[in-house]
N, C-alpha and C positions, 0 to 999 in steps of 0.2 A: 057605894060610892068611894072614890079614892081622892083624898086631898092631893091636889096637884103639886103642892110643895113637898109631898113625900115621894114624888117620882124621881127617878134618876134625872140629873140635870139635862141630859140629851133628849130624854123623852119629854120633859117639861118644855124644852125648846120647840119640839115639833107641835105640841099641843098649842103653845102660844102662837106659833106661825100660822097654824090652821085657823085658830080663832081670829087672828088679825085679817087673814084673807077673807073670811066670811064677813066680818064687819066692814072692812074697807070697800069691798065690792058689792055689798048688799045682796048677797046670794044666800040660798037656803043652806048651803054647806061650804065649809072650808076644809082643806086637807093638806097634810104635809107628809112626806116620806123621807127617810134617811137611807142613803145607799151605803155600800160596804166601805167607802172611803170617808164617810162622815158628811158628805155633801147632802144638802137638803133641797127638796123640790116642793114648791107650794102652789096650790091651785084652788080655784073656786068652781062651783057648779057651772057647766056650760049649757046654756039654754037657747040655742039658735033654732030657727025654724027647721033647718036641715041637719042639725047636729045636737044631740043631747047626751051629755056625759056627766056622771057624778063627779064631785070634787076629787074623790079618792082615785077613780079611774084616770082622771085627767093628770093628777100628780104622778101616778105610775107611768103614764104615757110620756110625760115630760122627762122622767128619770131614764126611761128606755131611749128616748130620742137624744138624750145627752150622753149616752154611753155607759150608764150604770149597768153593772153585771149582776148585782144582787141588792136586796134590801135588808136593812137591820131592823127597821120598825116603821110603823105607819100610824098616823093619827087622823081622825076625822071629827070635826065639830059640827053637830047637827041637833035638831030637835027630835030626830028619829029615835026610836027605842032599840033599834038593832042595825047592824051593818048588813046591807043586802049581799046575797050570795055572789052576785056578779062582781061586786067590789072586792070581796074576800078572795075570789078566784084570781083577779088581776094581781093582787098582792102576792098570792101564792105562786103565780106564774113566774114572777121575778125573784121573790125572796124565799120561796119555799113554804111548806105547810106550817112550819113552826114560827114564822114571822109574827111578832106581836102586833096587834091592831088595837089602838086605844080609841074608844068612843067617848067623847066629852060633850057636855052641854055648852050653851052659849057663854056661860060664866067660866068655862075652862075646867070645871070639875069632871074628872074622868068617871063615867058611870059604868063602864064595862071595858074589860081587857080580855081579848080572845086571840086565839091563834088563827092564822089565815086559812089553814086547811082543815 
C-alpha cells in the first residue's frame, strides 16, 4: 500500500477526484485521468441497460472526446483487487504502455500502481 500523501501532488489530485466521483455518484468505481496538458477528466461507472462502461474507460473516452492526444496518468478508486485488462488497454491506447495506473481503495489509499501495457 502507498500512503497517498507520499504521491506526487498531481497523482494525489487524480486519486482525490476519482474518490470524489465514486462517493458523489454512489457508483462502484470512480476514475480520473490526466492528459498531456495537465487537464483532468473524471468519471464514474456507467450502468445503463443499453450501455455499461467502467469508470476508467469512461474517463478515457471523455479525454478523447475533449481532444486529448495522450495521457500522463490514470487513477481508479474501487473495491476491486485489480484493474481489468480492458481498462488498462483503453489507457494504453491513448497514453501508451508505460502510462501509470493507480488503483486505490475507497479511503484513497493506493493499493497498486502498474503500467497500462
